[in-house]
C-alpha positions as CSV (number, residue, x, y, z in Angstrom):
1,X,0.0,0.0,0.0
2,X,2.8,2.5,0.9
3,X,4.6,1.6,-2.3
4,X,1.6,2.6,-4.3
5,X,1.3,5.9,-2.3
6,X,4.9,6.7,-2.8
7,X,4.6,6.0,-6.6
8,X,1.6,8.3,-6.8
9,X,3.4,11.1,-5.0
10,X,6.5,10.6,-7.2
11,X,4.3,10.7,-10.4
12,X,2.5,13.8,-9.1
13,X,5.8,15.5,-8.4
14,X,7.2,14.7,-11.8
15,X,4.0,15.9,-13.5
16,X,4.2,19.2,-11.7
17,X,7.9,19.6,-12.3
18,X,8.6,23.0,-13.9
19,X,5.4,24.5,-12.6
20,X,4.9,26.9,-9.7
21,X,4.0,24.9,-6.6
22,X,0.3,25.1,-5.7
23,X,-1.4,25.0,-2.4
24,X,-1.4,21.2,-2.2
25,X,2.3,20.8,-3.3
26,X,4.5,18.8,-1.0
27,X,8.3,19.1,-0.8
28,X,10.3,16.2,-2.1
29,X,12.4,14.5,0.6
30,X,16.1,15.2,0.2
31,X,18.3,12.1,-0.1
32,X,20.4,11.3,3.0
33,X,18.4,13.5,5.4
34,X,15.9,11.8,7.5
35,X,14.4,13.6,10.5
36,X,13.0,10.6,12.4
37,X,16.0,8.4,12.0
38,X,17.3,6.8,15.2
39,X,20.9,7.4,14.1
40,X,20.5,11.1,13.8
41,X,19.6,11.5,17.5
42,X,22.6,9.4,18.5
43,X,24.9,11.4,16.2
44,X,23.8,14.7,17.7
45,X,24.5,13.3,21.2
46,X,27.9,12.0,20.1
47,X,28.9,15.3,18.5
48,X,27.8,17.2,21.6
49,X,29.8,14.9,23.8
50,X,32.8,15.3,21.6
51,X,32.6,19.0,21.7
52,X,32.2,19.0,25.5
53,X,35.3,16.8,25.9
54,X,37.4,19.0,23.6
55,X,36.4,22.1,25.5
56,X,37.2,20.5,28.9
57,X,40.6,19.4,27.6
58,X,41.4,22.9,26.4
59,X,40.3,24.4,29.7
60,X,42.4,21.9,31.6
61,X,45.4,22.5,29.5
62,X,45.1,26.2,29.9
63,X,44.7,26.0,33.7
64,X,47.7,23.7,33.9
65,X,49.9,26.0,31.8
66,X,49.0,29.1,33.7
67,X,49.4,27.5,37.1
68,X,52.9,26.3,36.1
69,X,54.2,29.6,34.7
70,X,53.5,31.7,37.7
71,X,56.0,31.3,40.5
72,X,54.6,30.4,43.9
73,X,54.1,33.5,46.1
74,X,56.9,34.3,48.5
75,X,56.0,33.9,52.1
76,X,55.2,37.2,53.7
77,X,57.7,38.6,56.1
78,X,56.3,38.8,59.6
79,X,57.2,42.0,61.3
80,X,56.8,42.0,65.0
81,X,56.4,45.4,66.5
82,X,56.1,46.5,70.1
83,X,52.7,47.7,70.9
84,X,52.4,51.4,70.8
85,X,52.0,53.2,74.1
86,X,49.1,55.5,74.4
87,X,50.2,59.1,74.7
88,X,49.7,60.8,78.0
89,X,46.8,63.2,78.2
90,X,47.7,66.5,76.8
91,X,48.7,69.2,79.3
92,X,45.8,71.2,80.6
93,X,45.6,74.5,78.9
94,X,45.4,77.6,81.1
95,X,41.9,79.0,81.0
96,X,41.9,82.6,80.1
97,X,40.8,85.0,82.8
98,X,37.4,86.1,82.1
99,X,36.7,89.8,82.5
100,X,34.8,90.6,85.6
101,X,31.3,91.7,84.9
102,X,30.8,95.3,85.1
103,X,28.2,96.0,87.8
104,X,25.5,98.2,86.7
105,X,26.1,101.5,88.3
106,X,23.1,103.4,89.3
107,X,23.1,107.0,88.3
108,X,24.1,109.2,91.1
109,X,21.3,110.9,92.6
110,X,21.3,114.6,92.4
111,X,23.1,115.5,95.5
112,X,22.5,119.0,96.7
113,X,25.6,121.1,96.7
114,X,27.2,121.3,100.1
115,X,26.6,124.7,101.9
116,X,29.7,126.7,101.8
C-alpha cells in the first residue's frame, strides 16, 4: 500500500515539475536527510559529547599551563612590633581669665551742693 502511495506522490511530483507549486504541493524529501532516523539522534549526542570533551581538555590544559608559569608566592615577612603606648593626656591649657562683669552703676542721685 505504501509503495503505491509513494509511486503516486512521485508521479505527481514529476507531473508538476517545472510548474509553480500550488497550495497542495509537498516538498520532495532530500536524499540522506531523515528527520526521524534513530541514528540522527545518536549522532547529535555524540557530537555534543565530543565538543564538550574538547572544551574540557582545552580548559584543563590552559589551567595547567597558567598554574605552572607563575612562581609560587613568596612567604610574607612577619614584622613584629612592640605595641604602641598610648600618649599621655595633653597638658591642661590655662583657661583665660574672664573679665569681671561690670556692675550696673546706678546713676548718682542729684546731690544738693554742700553749703559753703
